[in-house]
PASEBA-1860 file (N, C-alpha, C; in nm, 3 decimals):
! residues 64
1> VFNNPDVG> 5.918/3.609/0.142/5.885/3.623/0.282/5.831/3.765/0.305 ~ 5.719/3.774/0.371/5.656/3.903/0.397/5.679/3.942/0.542 ~ 5.719/4.065/0.563/5.736/4.115/0.699/5.603/4.148/0.764 ~ 5.505/4.183/0.681/5.373/4.218/0.731/5.280/4.098/0.709 ~ 5.225/4.040/0.815/5.138/3.923/0.797/5.013/3.953/0.715 ~ 4.962/4.076/0.719/4.845/4.111/0.639/4.877/4.103/0.489 ~ 4.995/4.146/0.451/5.036/4.141/0.310/5.050/3.995/0.267 ~ 5.114/3.915/0.348/5.129/3.773/0.317/4.996/3.701/0.307
9> FATFKALV> 4.908/3.726/0.403/4.778/3.662/0.403/4.696/3.703/0.281 ~ 4.692/3.833/0.252/4.615/3.883/0.139/4.669/3.828/0.007 ~ 4.800/3.819/-0.005/4.862/3.767/-0.128/4.828/3.620/-0.145 ~ 4.846/3.542/-0.040/4.817/3.399/-0.047/4.669/3.375/-0.077 ~ 4.582/3.447/-0.010/4.438/3.431/-0.032/4.400/3.468/-0.175 ~ 4.457/3.574/-0.228/4.429/3.614/-0.366/4.474/3.507/-0.465 ~ 4.590/3.448/-0.441/4.640/3.342/-0.529/4.550/3.218/-0.522 ~ 4.510/3.180/-0.402/4.423/3.062/-0.386/4.287/3.088/-0.450
17> DAENAGIK> 4.229/3.204/-0.426/4.099/3.235/-0.484/4.105/3.242/-0.636 ~ 4.215/3.295/-0.690/4.231/3.301/-0.836/4.239/3.160/-0.893 ~ 4.313/3.073/-0.825/4.324/2.935/-0.873/4.187/2.865/-0.867 ~ 4.113/2.889/-0.760/3.979/2.830/-0.748/3.884/2.884/-0.854 ~ 3.912/3.004/-0.904/3.830/3.065/-1.009/3.873/3.019/-1.148 ~ 3.975/2.933/-1.155/4.015/2.879/-1.284/4.139/2.940/-1.345 ~ 4.202/3.033/-1.277/4.326/3.093/-1.327/4.440/2.999/-1.292 ~ 4.521/2.966/-1.393/4.634/2.876/-1.369/4.742/2.951/-1.292
25> IDRYVVRE> 4.775/2.901/-1.174/4.879/2.963/-1.091/5.002/2.874/-1.100 ~ 5.106/2.929/-1.157/5.232/2.856/-1.168/5.345/2.943/-1.112 ~ 5.464/2.895/-1.126/5.581/2.965/-1.072/5.594/3.106/-1.132 ~ 5.566/3.117/-1.261/5.575/3.247/-1.329/5.475/3.347/-1.269 ~ 5.352/3.303/-1.248/5.248/3.391/-1.192/5.286/3.434/-1.052 ~ 5.333/3.341/-0.971/5.373/3.374/-0.834/5.487/3.475/-0.836 ~ 5.583/3.456/-0.926/5.696/3.549/-0.937/5.647/3.689/-0.977 ~ 5.555/3.695/-1.074/5.503/3.824/-1.118/5.422/3.893/-1.008
33> IAKYVNLL> 5.348/3.817/-0.930/5.272/3.876/-0.819/5.368/3.925/-0.711 ~ 5.475/3.852/-0.686/5.575/3.898/-0.588/5.637/4.030/-0.635 ~ 5.665/4.041/-0.764/5.718/4.167/-0.818/5.615/4.279/-0.801 ~ 5.488/4.246/-0.827/5.381/4.344/-0.815/5.366/4.392/-0.670 ~ 5.370/4.299/-0.575/5.361/4.336/-0.433/5.479/4.425/-0.395 ~ 5.596/4.393/-0.447/5.714/4.476/-0.423/5.693/4.616/-0.481 ~ 5.635/4.624/-0.599/5.603/4.754/-0.660/5.502/4.830/-0.574 ~ 5.400/4.760/-0.526/5.302/4.824/-0.438/5.369/4.879/-0.313
41> AGTYILDV> 5.462/4.802/-0.259/5.531/4.846/-0.137/5.612/4.972/-0.163 ~ 5.660/4.990/-0.286/5.733/5.110/-0.320/5.642/5.228/-0.350 ~ 5.516/5.198/-0.382/5.420/5.302/-0.419/5.333/5.344/-0.302 ~ 5.293/5.246/-0.224/5.205/5.270/-0.109/5.279/5.231/0.019 ~ 5.230/5.280/0.127/5.276/5.230/0.256/5.180/5.117/0.290 ~ 5.222/4.994/0.258/5.132/4.880/0.271/5.085/4.858/0.414 ~ 5.161/4.906/0.511/5.121/4.886/0.650/4.993/4.961/0.685 ~ 4.958/5.064/0.607/4.836/5.138/0.638/4.716/5.083/0.562
49> LDREEIYA> 4.738/4.995/0.464/4.627/4.932/0.393/4.583/4.809/0.469 ~ 4.453/4.783/0.469/4.407/4.662/0.535/4.411/4.544/0.437 ~ 4.388/4.426/0.490/4.397/4.304/0.409/4.307/4.310/0.286 ~ 4.187/4.362/0.303/4.091/4.365/0.192/4.141/4.453/0.078 ~ 4.202/4.566/0.111/4.254/4.655/0.007/4.372/4.590/-0.067 ~ 4.459/4.527/0.005/4.573/4.459/-0.056/4.521/4.343/-0.141 ~ 4.429/4.266/-0.087/4.369/4.154/-0.159/4.307/4.203/-0.290 ~ 4.230/4.310/-0.284/4.162/4.362/-0.403/4.262/4.403/-0.511
57> KIRKKLSA> 4.370/4.465/-0.473/4.473/4.506/-0.569/4.538/4.385/-0.636 ~ 4.567/4.283/-0.557/4.631/4.163/-0.613/4.533/4.085/-0.701 ~ 4.409/4.071/-0.658/4.309/4.001/-0.740/4.287/4.072/-0.872 ~ 4.284/4.205/-0.868/4.269/4.282/-0.992/4.385/4.254/-1.086 ~ 4.506/4.249/-1.033/4.624/4.219/-1.113/4.616/4.077/-1.170 ~ 4.571/3.982/-1.090/4.558/3.843/-1.138/4.452/3.829/-1.246 ~ 4.349/3.911/-1.241/4.240/3.903/-1.338/4.275/3.971/-1.470 ~ 4.377/4.056/-1.467/4.413/4.131/-1.588/4.482/4.044/-1.689
END
């Protein structure tokens, strides 16, 4: 559950776009992305990043 709707939207959109691009999204991937978003929240103040910046960081992680 995300307290910031921009973080939730960007995360969900990145996962959907990755799946549409052919990346297999399963429970493990979702768990790893949730951990990554949590790490980002500890590193950045996510409230000051816009959706596009959050989306770009998550898509980059999914592509790696």
